[in-house]
N, C-alpha and C positions, 0 to 999 in steps of 0.2 A: 585482307591479310589472312594467311593460312598457317596452320601448324600441323605437321604430320598428316597432310592431305585433307584435313578437316577445316571448315571455316572457324576462325577464332573469334569468339565474342569478347570484345575488349570491355572490361569493367569501366563504367562511366568516369570513375575517379582517375583513370589512366589515360583519358582522352583530352587533348589540348582543345580548349574552347574556340581557338582561332582556326587551326588546321583540321579539327575534327578527326585527327588521327592519333595513334599511340605516341605518347611522349617519347622523344629520343634524348633530349637534354632538358629536363624540367627545371625551370627557374621561377622564383616567386617575387612578386612586387610588394611594395609596402602595404598594399591593401589586403594582403594575404592570399590573393589569387595566384594560381600557378599556370604558366604557359610554357610551350616549347620555346627554347631560346631563339631559334631562327625566326619563328613567327612573331614573337613580341619585339625582337630587334627591328624587324621590318615595320611594325606598327609605330614604334617610336621614331624610326628614321625619317618617316614622312611628316613629322612634326606633331603627332598626337601626344597630348600631355595628360591623358586620362587612362584609367583601367578599362579595357575593352568590355569586361563583364559588368562591373559595378558602375562604370562611368564616373567614378570618383576622381577628382583632380589628384595627380601624383605629387605630393609634397616632397617626395624623394624618388628620383627617377632610376636609382640603382636597382639592379636585379641580383638576386641571391640564389645560388644553386640549391635545389631542394634534394639533398642527399637521401633523405628518408624515402621520398617517393621514388627516386631512382633505384634505391635498394629494393623496394617492394616490387617494382616492375621487373627488375632482374630476377628476383626470386620467383615471381609468377611465370616468367618466360621459361625458366629452367625447371620448374617443379612439375609442370603438367597436371597440377591439381587445382581444385577450386580456390578462388581468391581468398576465401575465409581462412584457409590453412596458413596464410602468411601474415595475417593481421597480428598474430602473436609476436611477430618480429619487431613490431613497433615499440621502441623503448625510449626514444628521445622526444623531447617537447620543444622542438625548435619552431621555425616559421610555419611548418605544416599544420600546427595546432590552430593558427590563425585562419588557415584555409578551411579547416574542418568547421570552425566556429562560423565562418561566413556562410558556408554552404548550408549549415543547419538553420541559420537565421533567414536565409533567402526564401522568398515565396516562389521563386522561379525554379528551384531545384526539383528535379523529378523524384517521385516516390522511391523508385529503386535506388537512386543515388543517395537519398537520405537514409534508407535502410542500411546501405553499406557503411555510411558514416557512423550510424549507431553501432554497427559491429566493431568499428575501430574504437569508438569510445568505450564500449564494453571491454574490449581487449586491453585498452590502456588502463582502465579501472582495475583490471585483474593484475596487470604487470607492474604498475607503479605503486610506491608507498603513497597512499591517498592523502594522508594528512597534509603533506606539503607539496602535492603534485600540481602540475599546471592546470589540471581539470578543476581543482578547487580554487586556485588563484584566479583563474579566468571565469569563475562562477558558472560552470557548466550546469550545475543543479538548477539555477534560475533559468538558464537558457533552455534547458530541456522542458521545464515546466511551461515556459512561454510557448514553446513549439507544440506541446501537447494540447494546451487549453486555448490555443489560437484557432478558433473555429472559422474556417473559410466558407462562411455562409451555407454550411451544411452540404457542400458539394462532395461527392464521392465518400460519403461517411463510412460505409462498410469497408471500402478499400483502405481508408485512412486508419482504421482500427489496427492494421498490421504495424503501422508506425507508432501508434499510441502505446501498444503493448510493449514494444521493444524500448521505447523512450522512457516509459515508467520504470522498467527494470533497471535501466541505466541510472535514472534519477535516484532510485532507492539505494543503489550502490554508493552514490556520492553523498546521500543524505546525512550520515553520521558526522561528516566533517564540514557540512555546509551551513549557511545561515538560514535557519528555519523561517526567518521573517519573509523570505521569498514566497512562502505559501500564502501570504496575505494578498497576493495578486488575485486570489479567488474571491476577494471581497467585490471585485468588479462583477457587475450583474451578468455580463455576457460570458465571462469565464466560469462563474458559478453555475450558470444554466448548463454550460457544456459539461462541467464536472458531474452534475446530476444526470445529464443525458448519457454519459459514459457508464454510470452506474446502472441505468435502465437498459441500455442496448449493447454494452460491452460484453466480451467473453469472460469466463471465470478468471483467467489470468489477470485481466484488466481490473476486475472487481476486487480481487485480492490485493493488488497494488494500491488501489484507491483506499481500501480499508486501512492499509498501513499508513497512508498519508493522513487519514482521519485520526489515527492514533497519535501521530506526531503533532498534529494541529492541537489536539486536546491536551497534550503534555506541555506545550510551550507557553511561556508567560507572554510573549509578544503576539501570540495567535489566539488569545482568549476570546477576543471579540469575534473572530472568525468561527471559533468553536460554537459560540452562542448562535451565530448565523446558521451553522449546520443544523443545530438542534431545532431551529424554527422551520426548517424545510420538511414538511410532511412527506413529500415524495422521496427525499433522500433517506429519511428514517425508515420508510416502508421498504425501500430497496435493500437496505442493510439488514433489516429484520427478516426480509424474505430469504436472504442467504441462509439464515438459521433454520427457517421453515423448511427449506428444501433439503436440509442436511447434506448440502453439496460439499464439494472439495474446498469451497470457500467459507464453509460454516464457521470454522475456527477463527478465520480472519474477521468474519462478521461479528462474532462474540467479542473479540478483542476490541473492535471498533465501538460496539455498544458499551463495553466496560469503560473505555476512555471517555466517551460522551457523557456517561452517567456520573462522572466525577464532578461535573458542573451541575449544581442544584437546579438551575432553571431548565436544564434539558430533561430532567427525570420525568416530570409530568407528561411531556410530549412523548417520551419513549413508552410510558405506560399507555397513553391514549392510542398510540399506533400499534399496540399489541405485543410489546416486547416481553412482558411477563409471561403471557400464554406460550409464546414460542420458546422461551427459555425453559419453561416447565416441560414442554414436549421434548426438547433436546435432552434434558436430564433423564426423562422417562425412557428414552430410547437408548441411552448410553449403557454400555456393559459394565456391570458393577465391579468386576475384577480387572478391568482394563483401564489404562490411563486414557483420559479423554479431557475435553474442555468443559465437562460438567462442573468441576469445582469452580471454574471461573464464572460459569453461568449462575451458580448459586450465590457467589459473591456479589454479582450484579443485583440479584433479587434482594439480597440483604441491604444493599444501598438504596434500592427503590422502595423498600418497606418503610421509609420515613414518611411515605405518602399513604393516606387512607385508601386511595383508589387502587394502589398496588396490593394492599392487604386484601381488599375485596376481590381483586383479580385472582389471587391465590386461593382464597376460600371458595370462590365460585367455580374454579376450574376443577373438573372431575378428578384430575390427577395431581392437583396442586400440592396438598399436604403430603400425599404419598411420595411425591418426587423429593421433597425436603427430607423426609424420613429415610429415604433410600441412601442419602449421602451422609447420614449421621455416623455410620460406621462402615468403612471399606477395608477389606482384608489386605488389599495391595498397599494402601497407604491411607493416611488420615487427612489428605488434602481436601479441603472443603468441609470437613466435619464441624469446625467451629462456626463457619458461616451458616451451615444448615441448622445447627442447634440454636444459634442466635435468632435466625429467621423464625424458627418454631416458637421461641420464647415470645417474640413480638406478636405473632398472630394468635397464639394460644391464650395469651393473657386475657383478652376480652371476648374470645369466641368459644362458646361451648361446642359448636359444630366442629371447629378446628381441633379442639382437644379430643373429641370423640374419634375423629378421623385419624389423628395421630396415634392414638392408642390401638385402634383397630388395625392400623398399618404396621404395628409391631415396634413402635418407638421405644417402649420400655425395655424390650430385649436388646435393641440396638444401643441404647444408652448404657446398659449394664455391661455389654461386650466392650464398649468404648472405655469404660472405667477400668476394665481389666487389661487394657492394651498399653502400649508404650507411647500413647499420644501426649501432647503437651499438657502442662499443668493448667493452662488457661482453658483448654478444651474440656478438661475434666471438671473444672470449676463451673463452666457453663452447663455441662451435663447434669451436675448435681442440682443446679438451679432449676433446670427444666424438670427434673424428676420431682423436686419439691413443689414446683408450681402445679404439675399435673396431679400430684397426690392431694394437695390442699384444695384445688379446685374440684377434684372428684368428690372429696368429702363434703364440700359446700353444695355441690349439685345433688348429692345423695340426700342431704338434709332437706333441701327444697322439694325433692321428689316425695319425701315422707310427709 
C-alpha cells in the first residue's frame, strides 16, 4: 500500500491478523480480538467456533463494530503524521480496551506492538479521569506489573528494557488509584530476582521508577512483609545506595527509597551494613548550602539510623560525618533538616568526646546561635539550646579531667 508515492508502513495495531492487511471494517469478537469484517465472517462461515488468534471457544459468536479503531485508522490515513499523534484521540473505553488488555498479556505480541499499546495506555491515563476509569476497573496496574516482571528466560534482555521503561511509567500513573496489594507478586522468587536484576542493569529511568515502587511498598500495610524481604536483599540495597553514591539523576529517588526502607526497624541494620550512612554523609557534604536539595531528607534518614550503635560509629569514623551534620544545623534559605541535624548531633555527642570536639571545630556553636536568632520552629530552638547546654557541660567536664 502506498501514500503520496511512498511506501506506507502500517502500524501493527491496524493490521488484520487474518488478511495481514489494513483494517477496512474492524469488528471485535467476545475474546477482545479485532478482525476485518470480511475476513472473520469467512472464518465463521466455514464452521469455525474459535477465535483465530487466541483459539478460545466463542461463547458468543456475535461481532461488534470497533468504532474507536476505525476512527483511529481514519485519523491516521488523513493526518499524514506519526501514529502517536492520534493516540490522544482515544477517549472511550469500549470493546477496544479488552483488545489492548489481551495484546499486553499475550506472549506472542511483538515488542513494537506492545510499545504502541503502552503509548495508548499512557494516552488513556492522561485523557481519562483515572479514579473511575476502565484502566483502574480492569486492574491495568497489576497487568503492567505482571508484564514487566515476567522474565522470559532472560531472552533479549537489553531490547526488553525499552518495554520495561515505558510500562513502569504507565504503572506509576495508575498507582495512586490502584490496589497496592498487587505489588506482593514480587514475593515470588523469579519476579523478585528480576526486580533486582532491573536495578542492576536497567537505565536511570527504570531505576527511578523502581525506587518509587520501593517507596510505595514500604508505605503499605499489606506490603510490609515484602518490604522486609527487600531489606534482606544485600544486592538490592547496594544498588539503591549506589544511586546516591553516583550523585546521579536518580540520587533523589534513591534517597527517598532508603528513607522509606528505614522506617522498618529490621531494615536499618542492613542499610548501615551496606554503607548507607557513609553515602548519605557524602551526599550532604556535596550539597550546596544555599540551594534546595535532598540533603534534609538524607539527614532525617541518618537520625532514624542513629538508634543503632553501628550507625553512630559510622558517623564518628567518617572524616566528614560530624561536619556534614553541622552543615545542616543552620541554612540561610530554609530550616529544613535543622531539627534532624541537631538531634543527630545530640545523640552522637552525648557519649563521644571526639564527636564533640569535631562539632565545635566545625563551627557548630556559631550555627546554633544563628539558628536561635532565626524564624525557625520552637522545637528546633529547644533542641538547639539542649545541644548548647550539652556541649558546654561536657566541655567543662573534659577540662576538669584534663587538669
